[in-house]
C-alpha positions in Angstrom: -64.4 21.9 16.7 -66.4 19.0 15.7 -66.8 16.3 13.0 -68.6 13.1 12.3 -67.1 10.4 10.0 -63.7 12.2 10.4 -63.7 11.8 14.1 -60.7 9.5 14.3 -58.6 11.8 12.1 -59.6 14.7 14.3 -58.7 12.8 17.4 -55.3 12.0 16.1 -54.6 15.5 15.1 -55.8 17.0 18.4 -54.0 14.4 20.4 -50.8 14.9 18.4 -50.7 18.5 19.6 -49.7 17.3 23.0 -46.4 16.2 21.4 -45.4 19.9 21.1 -44.6 19.8 24.8 -41.5 17.9 23.7 -39.3 18.0 20.6 -40.9 16.9 17.4 -39.6 13.5 16.4 -39.0 11.8 13.1 -40.3 14.5 10.8 -40.6 13.7 7.2 -37.3 13.7 5.5 -35.9 14.0 2.0 -33.8 11.0 1.1 -30.8 11.1 -1.2 -28.5 8.2 -2.2 -26.5 7.3 0.8 -22.7 7.7 0.5 -20.3 5.0 1.8 -20.4 5.1 5.6 -17.3 6.1 7.6 -17.0 7.3 11.1 -16.1 11.0 11.2 -15.8 12.1 14.7 -12.1 12.9 15.3 -10.9 15.9 13.3 -7.4 17.0 12.6 -6.4 19.7 10.0 -9.9 19.6 8.6 -9.8 15.9 7.9 -12.0 13.4 9.8 -11.0 10.0 11.2 -13.0 7.2 12.9 -10.6 6.9 15.9 -7.8 8.7 17.7 -5.3 6.0 17.0 -5.2 6.3 13.2 -1.6 6.3 11.8 -2.6 8.7 9.0 -4.0 11.2 11.6 -0.8 11.1 13.5 1.2 11.6 10.3 -0.9 14.8 9.7 0.2 16.0 13.1 3.8 15.2 12.2 3.9 12.4 14.7 4.8 8.7 14.5 1.9 6.8 16.1 4.1 3.8 16.9 6.1 6.0 19.3 3.0 6.2 21.6 2.2 3.0 23.5 -1.2 4.4 24.4 -2.2 3.6 20.7 -1.0 0.0 21.0 -4.3 -1.9 21.0 -2.7 -5.1 22.3 -1.9 -3.5 25.7 -4.4 -3.4 28.6 -6.5 -0.2 28.8 -5.0 0.7 32.2 -1.4 0.5 30.8 -2.4 2.6 27.7 -4.0 5.3 29.9 -1.0 5.4 32.2 1.2 6.0 29.1 -1.1 8.7 27.7 -1.1 10.7 31.0 2.6 10.2 31.3 3.2 12.1 28.0 1.2 15.2 29.2 2.5 18.3 30.9 0.6 19.6 33.9 -0.8 22.4 31.8 -2.1 19.9 29.3 -3.6 17.8 32.0 -5.5 20.7 33.6 -6.8 21.7 30.2 -8.7 18.4 30.1 -10.6 18.8 33.3 -13.5 20.5 31.7 -16.4 19.1 29.6 -14.9 20.8 26.5 -11.6 19.1 26.9 -8.7 20.7 25.0 -6.8 17.6 24.2 -3.0 17.6 23.8 -2.2 17.9 20.1 1.5 17.7 20.9 1.0 14.0 21.8 -1.8 13.2 19.4 -4.8 13.7 21.8 -7.7 15.6 20.1 -10.2 17.7 22.0 -13.4 16.0 23.2 -16.8 17.3 24.1 -18.3 15.3 27.0 -21.8 16.8 27.3 -24.6 15.0 25.5 -28.2 14.3 26.7 -30.6 11.4 26.1 -33.3 11.5 28.7 -35.9 9.9 26.5 -34.2 10.1 23.1 -31.3 12.1 21.7 -31.4 15.7 22.7 -29.7 18.8 21.2 -29.1 20.1 24.7 -25.4 20.5 25.2 -22.7 21.2 22.6 -22.4 17.7 21.0 -25.6 16.4 19.3 -26.1 18.6 16.2 -29.3 17.7 14.4 -29.4 21.2 12.9 -26.3 20.3 10.8 -28.2 17.3 9.3 -31.7 18.6 8.8 -33.1 19.0 5.3 -32.5 22.4 3.7 -33.3 23.8 0.3 -30.5 22.8 -2.1 -29.2 20.0 0.2 -27.7 17.5 -2.2 -25.0 16.1 0.1 -25.5 12.6 -1.1 -26.8 11.5 2.3 -30.3 11.0 3.7 -31.1 14.0 5.9 -31.8 13.6 9.6 -34.4 15.8 11.4 -34.5 14.3 14.8 -33.9 11.1 16.8 -36.8 9.0 18.0 -38.6 10.9 20.9 -39.8 8.3 23.4 -42.3 8.9 26.1 -41.1 10.9 29.0 -39.5 9.0 31.9 -42.5 9.3 34.2 -44.6 7.6 31.5 -42.0 4.9 30.9 -41.8 4.2 34.7 -45.6 3.9 34.9 -45.4 0.8 32.6 -43.4 -1.0 35.3 -41.8 -2.9 32.3 -38.1 -3.5 32.8 -37.8 -5.0 29.3 -39.2 -1.8 27.8 -36.8 0.4 29.8 -33.8 -1.6 28.5 -35.1 -1.7 24.9 -35.5 2.0 25.0 -31.9 2.4 26.1 -30.7 0.1 23.4 -32.6 2.1 20.7 -31.3 5.4 22.0 -27.7 4.2 22.1 -27.9 2.9 18.5 -29.1 6.3 17.3 -26.3 7.9 19.4 -23.7 5.7 17.7 -25.1 6.6 14.3 -24.9 10.3 15.1 -21.3 9.8 16.3 -20.4 8.1 13.1 -21.9 11.1 11.2 -19.6 13.4 13.1 -22.6 15.1 14.8 -22.8 13.4 18.2 -20.8 12.2 21.2 -20.4 9.0 23.1 -20.9 10.2 26.7 -24.5 10.8 27.7 -25.6 12.5 31.0 -28.8 10.4 31.4 -30.9 9.1 33.2 -32.2 11.4 35.9 -33.1 9.2 38.9 -33.7 11.6 41.7 -36.5 10.6 44.0 -39.6 12.9 43.7 -40.3 14.1 47.3 -42.8 16.7 46.2 -44.9 16.6 43.0 -44.5 20.3 42.5 -40.8 19.9 41.7 -40.3 21.2 38.2 -38.1 18.2 37.1 -40.4 15.5 38.4 -41.3 14.7 34.8 -37.7 13.7 34.1 -37.6 11.0 36.8 -39.1 7.6 37.4 -41.0 9.0 40.3 -41.3 8.8 44.1 -40.3 5.1 44.7 -36.5 4.6 45.3 -36.7 0.9 44.2 -38.6 1.7 40.9 -36.1 4.5 40.2 -33.2 2.1 40.8 -34.6 -0.6 38.6 -35.3 1.9 35.9 -31.7 3.1 36.1 -30.3 -0.4 35.9 -32.2 -1.3 32.8 -31.9 2.0 30.9 -28.2 2.1 31.7 -27.7 -1.5 30.6 -29.5 -0.7 27.4 -27.3 2.3 26.7 -24.0 0.6 27.6 -24.1 -3.2 27.1 -22.5 -4.8 24.1 -23.6 -8.3 23.3 -21.0 -10.7 24.4 -19.5 -8.2 26.9 -22.4 -7.8 29.4 -21.9 -10.8 31.6 -19.7 -9.1 34.1 -16.8 -11.6 33.6 -13.3 -10.3 33.8 -12.0 -6.8 34.6 -15.0 -4.4 34.6 -12.7 -1.5 33.8 -11.8 -3.3 30.5 -15.4 -4.1 29.5 -16.2 -2.4 26.2 -19.4 -0.2 26.3 -21.7 1.0 23.5 -22.2 4.5 24.9 -21.6 5.9 28.4 -24.6 6.6 30.6 -24.6 8.8 33.7 -26.9 8.6 36.7 -27.8 12.1 38.0 -28.1 14.3 40.1 -26.2 13.0 43.2 -27.6 13.6 45.8 -30.8 14.6 47.6 -31.8 17.1 44.8 -35.5 17.9 44.4 -35.7 21.7 44.6 -35.2 24.1 41.6 -36.8 27.4 42.5 -39.0 27.6 45.5 -39.6 30.9 47.2 -36.2 31.8 48.8 -34.5 28.6 47.8 -33.0 27.6 44.5 -31.1 24.5 43.5 -27.9 26.6 43.8 -28.5 27.6 47.4 -30.6 24.7 48.8 -29.1 22.7 51.7 -30.7 19.3 51.9 -30.7 18.2 55.6 -31.1 14.5 55.5 -30.8 11.8 58.2 -28.5 8.9 57.7 -31.4 6.5 57.4 -33.3 8.6 54.8 -30.1 9.1 52.9 -29.4 5.4 52.7 -33.0 4.1 52.1 -34.3 6.8 49.9 -31.9 9.3 48.3 -28.9 7.1 47.7 -30.6 3.8 47.0 -31.3 4.4 43.2 -27.8 5.6 42.7 -26.3 2.6 44.4 -28.4 0.3 42.2 -27.4 2.3 39.1 -23.7 1.9 39.9 -23.6 -1.6 41.4 -26.1 -3.4 39.2 -26.2 -1.1 36.2 -22.4 -0.6 36.1 -23.0 3.0 35.0 -19.9 4.6 33.7 -20.6 8.0 35.2 -22.3 9.8 38.1 -23.2 13.5 38.1 -23.2 15.6 41.2 -26.0 18.0 42.0 -25.8 21.8 42.7 -27.1 21.6 46.2 -25.4 21.1 49.5 -26.0 17.9 51.5 -25.9 18.5 55.2 -23.9 21.7 54.7 -21.3 20.4 52.2 -21.5 21.0 48.4 -22.2 17.7 46.7 -19.3 18.1 44.3 -16.9 18.7 47.2 -18.1 16.0 49.6 -15.4 13.3 49.8 -17.7 11.0 51.8 -20.3 11.0 49.0 -17.8 10.8 46.1 -14.5 9.0 46.8 -15.9 7.3 49.9 -19.3 6.1 48.7 -19.5 6.2 44.8 -16.0 5.1 44.1 -15.1 3.3 47.3 -18.2 1.5 48.5 -20.0 1.1 45.2 -16.9 0.7 43.0 -17.8 3.0 40.1 -16.0 2.1 36.9 -16.0 5.5 35.3 -15.9 9.2 36.0 -17.7 11.7 38.3 -18.8 15.0 36.8 -20.3 18.2 38.3 -23.6 19.6 37.2 -22.9 22.5 34.8 -21.3 25.5 36.5 -21.8 24.0 40.0 -18.2 24.6 41.1 -18.3 28.2 40.0 -21.8 28.9 41.3 -21.1 27.5 44.7 -17.9 29.4 44.9 -19.7 32.7 44.1 -22.7 32.1 46.3 -21.3 30.4 49.3 -19.3 33.5 50.5 -19.1 31.9 53.9 -16.7 29.4 52.4 -14.3 32.2 51.4 -13.0 30.0 48.6 -10.9 31.2 45.8 -11.0 29.5 42.4 -8.0 27.5 43.3 -9.5 26.5 46.7 -12.7 25.2 45.0 -10.8 23.4 42.2 -8.6 21.6 44.8 -11.6 20.8 47.0 -13.5 19.2 44.1 -10.6 17.1 42.8 -9.5 16.0 46.2 -13.1 14.9 47.0 -13.3 12.7 43.9 -14.6 14.9 41.1 -13.1 14.0 37.7 -14.7 16.5 35.3 -16.1 20.0 35.5 -19.2 20.6 33.4 -19.4 24.3 32.7 -21.1 26.9 30.5 -19.3 29.9 29.1 -19.0 32.6 31.7 -17.2 35.9 32.1 -14.7 36.6 34.9 -15.0 39.8 36.7 -12.2 41.3 34.7 -14.0 40.6 31.5 -11.9 37.7 30.3 -14.1 34.9 28.8 -13.5 31.6 30.6 -15.0 28.1 30.4 -14.7 26.0 33.5 -13.2 26.4 36.9 -10.9 23.4 37.0 -9.2 24.2 33.7 -8.8 27.9 34.7 -7.6 27.5 38.3 -6.1 24.0 38.4 -2.5 25.3 37.7 -2.8 27.8 40.6 -4.1 25.1 42.9 -1.1 22.9 42.2 1.3 25.8 42.4 -0.1 26.8 45.8 0.1 23.3 47.1 -3.6 22.9 47.5 -3.7 19.7 45.3 -1.1 17.5 43.8 -0.5 16.7 40.1 -1.2 13.1 41.0 -4.7 14.1 42.0 -5.2 15.4 38.5 -3.7 12.2 37.1 -6.4 10.2 39.0 -9.2 12.3 37.5 -7.8 11.9 33.9 -7.4 8.2 34.4 -11.1 7.8 35.1 -12.0 9.9 32.1 -9.7 8.1 29.6 -10.5 4.6 30.9 -14.1 5.5 29.9 -13.1 6.7 26.5 -11.0 3.6 26.0 -14.0 1.4 26.8 -16.1 3.4 24.3 -13.7 2.7 21.4 -12.8 6.4 21.1 -9.2 5.5 20.6 -9.7 2.3 18.5 -13.3 2.3 17.4 -15.8 -0.6 17.9 -16.2 -2.4 14.5 -19.7 -3.7 15.0 -21.1 -0.2 15.3 -18.9 1.4 12.5 -21.6 1.0 9.8 -24.4 2.7 11.7 -25.6 5.9 9.9 -28.5 8.1 9.2 -30.7 5.2 8.2 -30.4 3.8 11.8 -32.0 7.0 13.3 -35.7 7.2 13.9 -36.4 3.9 12.2 -39.7 2.2 11.9 -38.7 -0.3 14.6 -37.8 2.6 17.0 -41.1 4.4 16.3 -43.0 1.2 17.0 -41.1 0.9 20.3 -42.0 4.5 21.1 -45.6 3.8 20.4 -45.6 0.7 22.5 -43.9 2.6 25.4 -46.4 5.5 25.2 -49.4 3.1 25.4 -47.9 1.1 28.3 -47.4 4.3 30.3 -50.9 5.6 30.1 -53.2 5.2 33.2 -57.0 4.9 33.1 -58.0 6.7 36.3 -61.8 6.5 35.8 -64.1 4.7 33.4 -67.6 5.0 34.8 -70.2 2.9 32.9 -67.5 1.5 30.6 -67.5 4.7 28.6 -64.2 3.7 27.1 -63.4 2.3 24.7 -65.4 4.3 22.2 -67.3 2.4 19.5 -66.9 4.4 16.2 -70.2 3.0 14.9 -72.1 4.7 17.8 -70.4 8.1 17.4 -72.6 10.6 15.5 -70.4 13.7 16.2 -67.3 14.3 18.4 -66.3 17.6 20.0 -62.6 18.0 20.9 -61.8 20.8 23.4 -59.1 21.9 25.7 -55.8 23.9 25.6 -53.9 20.9 24.2 -56.4 20.6 21.4 -56.2 24.3 20.5 -52.5 25.0 20.7 -49.8 24.3 23.3 -49.4 27.9 24.3 -53.1 28.1 25.3 -52.3 25.9 28.3 -51.5 29.0 30.3 -53.9 31.4 28.5 -56.7 32.4 30.8 -58.8 34.1 28.1 -61.4 31.5 27.1 -63.7 33.9 25.1 -64.6 31.2 22.7 -66.1 29.0 25.4 -69.8 29.8 24.6 -69.3 28.7 21.0 -67.5 25.5 22.1 -70.2 24.7 24.7 -72.8 24.8 21.9 -70.6 22.4 19.9 -70.5 20.0 22.9 -74.3 20.3 23.2 -74.7 19.0 19.6 -72.1 16.3 19.8 -72.8 12.9 21.4 -69.1 12.5 22.4 -66.9 15.2 24.0 -63.2 14.8 24.7 -61.2 17.4 26.6 -57.4 17.5 26.4 -56.2 19.4 29.5 -53.2 19.5 31.8 -50.0 21.4 31.9 -46.8 21.6 29.8 -43.1 22.5 29.9 -43.9 26.2 30.4 -45.3 25.3 33.8 -43.1 22.3 35.0 -39.5 22.3 33.9 -35.9 22.6 35.0 -35.5 25.9 36.9 -39.3 26.2 37.7 -41.2 24.6 40.5 -45.0 24.8 40.7 -46.8 26.7 43.4 -49.5 24.0 43.6 -50.8 20.9 41.9 -54.0 22.2 40.5 -54.9 22.6 36.8 -53.9 26.1 35.5 -56.3 29.0 35.7 -59.7 28.3 34.2 -59.3 24.8 33.0 -61.3 23.2 35.8 -64.1 25.7 35.2 -64.0 25.1 31.5 -64.2 21.3 32.0 -67.2 21.6 34.2 -68.9 23.9 31.6 -68.4 21.3 28.9 -69.5 18.5 31.1 -72.8 20.3 31.9 -73.4 21.1 28.2 -72.7 17.7 26.8 -75.7 15.3 26.5 -73.4 12.4 27.6 -70.5 12.1 30.1 -67.3 13.5 28.7 -63.8 12.0 28.4 -61.0 13.9 30.1 -57.4 13.3 28.9 -54.7 14.8 31.2 -51.2 15.7 30.0 -48.6 16.2 32.7 -45.3 14.9 34.1 -45.7 15.7 37.8 -48.9 15.0 39.7 -52.1 17.0 39.3 -55.1 17.2 41.6 -58.2 16.4 39.6 -60.2 15.1 42.5 -63.2 17.2 41.2 -63.6 14.6 38.4 -63.6 11.6 40.7 -67.3 11.5 41.5 -68.6 13.9 38.9 -71.5 12.1 37.1 -70.9 14.0 33.8 -67.1 13.2 33.7 -67.3 9.5 32.6 -63.6 8.7 31.9 -60.2 10.2 32.9 -57.1 9.1 31.1 -53.6 10.2 32.3 -51.4 10.4 29.1 -48.4 12.1 30.6 -46.1 13.4 27.9 -46.2 10.4 25.6 -43.6 11.5 23.0 -43.5 11.5 19.2 -46.1 8.7 18.9 -48.3 10.1 21.6 -51.2 11.0 19.3 -51.4 7.5 17.9 -51.1 6.0 21.4 -54.0 8.1 22.8 -56.2 7.2 19.9 -55.3 3.5 20.4 -56.5 3.7 24.0 -59.6 5.7 23.3 -60.8 3.3 20.6 -59.8 0.1 22.3 -56.9 -1.0 20.3 -54.9 -1.0 23.5 -56.0 -1.6 27.1 -54.3 0.8 29.4 -53.2 0.2 33.0 
């Protein structure tokens, strides 16, 4: 396709297509008069309340709140948590060891869903963040402004490439504000399993795009700042006093612990992989970001990985969990398994000969506090949810673990919820609502972050920035300019026509790279080359164009484009990563000189 005076608009539209590799952000919304704001997360008998310890809520349950000291806000958190656990039966305790906690209505404790994600903005992954319930629909006259999405910031690899710690923290602050707003709307949680700070040992790893990259120190500094942004409340972030009593805005989680960097590679998957790591490599490379995250970032959670580490499942390794994370690093929070990890390892590691009770006991005794799970079916056909809730009673009855072990796990959970204001609310965030989601300020931050993360790899003859006054016609090509699904399509039957367009244009821009069909969770790449015929196509356009072309690469993990390094007809190469909801604007700003990339 080509144009002349409309070249800037065309560039913006074409570049914006790259954003379909991630969720669309901040779509246009229909605004209705906003109703009075009230937090609506805790539900009892169809009514909603802003906190657990609401006297009216207890009355609905037929209970007198004053009879339960855990609702006495004048008492220390630790004393309140001890009282709450003391009211619960062992059956009730075990029922709260899974990510969909069952609560204990008998003593006023409601269910809670722990699983929420916020890698580079609020995500609908998991059962908690429910944008679908808030999106505009025909006939929606609810009295509230509708919410389509949260702000989608640039992917983590992009953000890390900025080397800007202030940006990382500001992003965490924006995400946590939107998280609190969603919580107040009754469509979001308070506990987020982000960031992913695994060190990238091989660029072919499918989840490389989720991480800050291959440098343990950069990954650690990213973790510290993003977590501080997610958690810190002004006036409570100086570390003074009891860290277990420090209120937090949302709860962040550093994952996946530890030595995880394989998803699906030939005969190995993340469920079967055994990472054999020396003590030195473990300390200097794989554990260092997590240590910084816990010690300096004061993260309130750590998630275990699926894999084994030197033969031991990460979720059952007491040296890694109770010994290192909670003992040496002094975690103030809870430790959670990756989803279904306990069940999967039990099923796959037949050499362990573990029953469900054996695995549950091994996990809790090692220091695991919470079992993330996805619905699964037992062999007999009975639907179950998580291992610990299903087999915990048997583990206690068989003497494989003590009730006091469960108490310790629940203490770590409920201390986190106390700090989040789940029981009492945090007044300064109570007024946040739909108008605090995807704001102009947050979109500006997303644009700034996308620009800062871009890298100019080549600019021969100062081809960039382009001068609009000198452009007669611009040709925009490539799979990301056509449609996202074309990234993997090897049928380039229209190339002859496109080559003719490039021949007539005095400026040619090619948007190439990969997308989330190629690199993603559960899928490692075979190599680091561009897919199928992209290289051939780029060379065709370069040969046809009267002037050197501009190559814009979209990817999270590394790509080998060495063919472009010394090619005389490829004048500029810009790595754009996956730049998020403002990515199209960011690319245009770089190409036309409104921003100078790194």
